[in-house]
C-alpha positions in Angstrom: 95.4 113.6 90.3 94.3 111.9 93.7 91.6 112.6 96.2 92.8 114.4 99.3 91.2 111.7 101.1 94.0 109.4 100.5 96.6 111.2 101.7 97.9 110.7 105.3 100.4 113.4 105.7 102.5 116.0 103.6 106.2 117.1 105.4 109.4 118.7 104.1 111.2 116.0 101.4 114.6 117.4 102.8 115.2 116.1 106.5 116.3 119.3 108.4 115.2 121.8 105.8 111.8 122.5 107.5 108.7 124.2 105.7 111.3 126.5 103.8 111.8 123.9 101.4 109.8 123.7 98.4 110.1 120.3 97.7 107.4 118.2 99.9 106.9 114.3 100.3 103.1 113.3 100.2 102.4 110.4 102.0 99.6 108.0 100.9 97.2 105.5 102.6 97.1 103.7 99.3 100.0 104.1 97.4 104.0 104.8 97.8 105.0 108.5 98.6 105.6 111.0 96.2 107.6 114.2 96.2 106.2 117.1 94.5 108.4 120.0 93.7 107.6 123.4 94.1 104.9 123.1 96.7 104.9 125.6 99.6 102.4 125.0 102.3 100.7 128.2 101.4 99.6 126.4 98.0 97.7 123.8 100.2 94.3 125.5 99.4 95.4 125.8 95.8 95.2 121.5 95.7 91.7 121.8 97.5 93.2 120.6 100.7 90.9 122.1 103.3 93.0 123.7 106.3 90.0 122.3 108.4 90.9 118.4 107.3 94.6 119.1 107.3 95.9 119.5 110.7 99.1 121.3 110.8 101.2 119.1 113.6 104.7 121.3 113.5 106.8 123.8 110.8 107.3 121.0 108.3 104.3 118.6 108.5 100.3 118.9 107.8 98.6 115.6 108.6 95.1 114.7 107.4 92.7 114.6 110.3 90.8 111.8 109.2 93.8 109.8 109.1 94.5 110.2 112.8 93.8 107.0 114.8 92.3 107.2 118.1 93.6 104.1 119.1 96.8 105.0 120.4 97.9 108.1 122.9 101.6 109.0 123.1 102.7 109.9 126.4 105.9 111.2 128.3 107.4 109.7 131.5 110.3 108.6 133.3 111.2 104.7 133.0 112.6 102.6 135.8 116.3 104.6 135.0 114.9 108.1 135.7 115.0 108.7 131.8 112.0 110.6 129.6 111.0 108.1 127.4 108.1 108.2 125.2 105.4 105.2 125.5 102.5 104.9 123.1 99.6 103.5 125.0 96.7 101.6 123.3 93.3 103.3 123.9 90.5 100.8 124.0 87.6 100.6 121.8 84.9 101.4 124.7 86.9 104.7 125.6 87.6 106.2 122.1 86.0 109.5 120.9 82.9 108.7 119.3 83.3 111.9 117.0 86.7 113.0 115.8 88.2 115.9 118.2 88.2 119.4 116.7 91.3 121.1 116.4 91.2 124.8 117.4 93.7 127.2 115.5 94.4 124.3 113.0 97.0 122.6 115.4 96.5 119.1 117.0 96.3 118.7 120.7 99.0 117.0 122.1 96.8 114.8 123.8 95.2 113.2 121.0 98.3 111.9 119.0 98.1 108.8 116.7 
């Protein structure tokens, strides 16, 4: 047993299997990841993992909203060669939100990526 606050994110254990996989890999803030067998995302409530705390960011991943860091923001732009690239921008402490943002419909707003 472990407190939900220790969980950073949960994803499908097998790459490419998506949410259909019944094996999930749980990543923690204070211990190595753990593979949980026969666990579907429908069981998230049975684990006492509040859907207000865990935000679904893709078909195969939930993130603990309390673990999202407001210190970085990801943007996509063209580089010098015209290629679309992702860049992580640091957010100055003075410009970070005082409160954690609320995510409507249990989805992560694409402008607030940790």
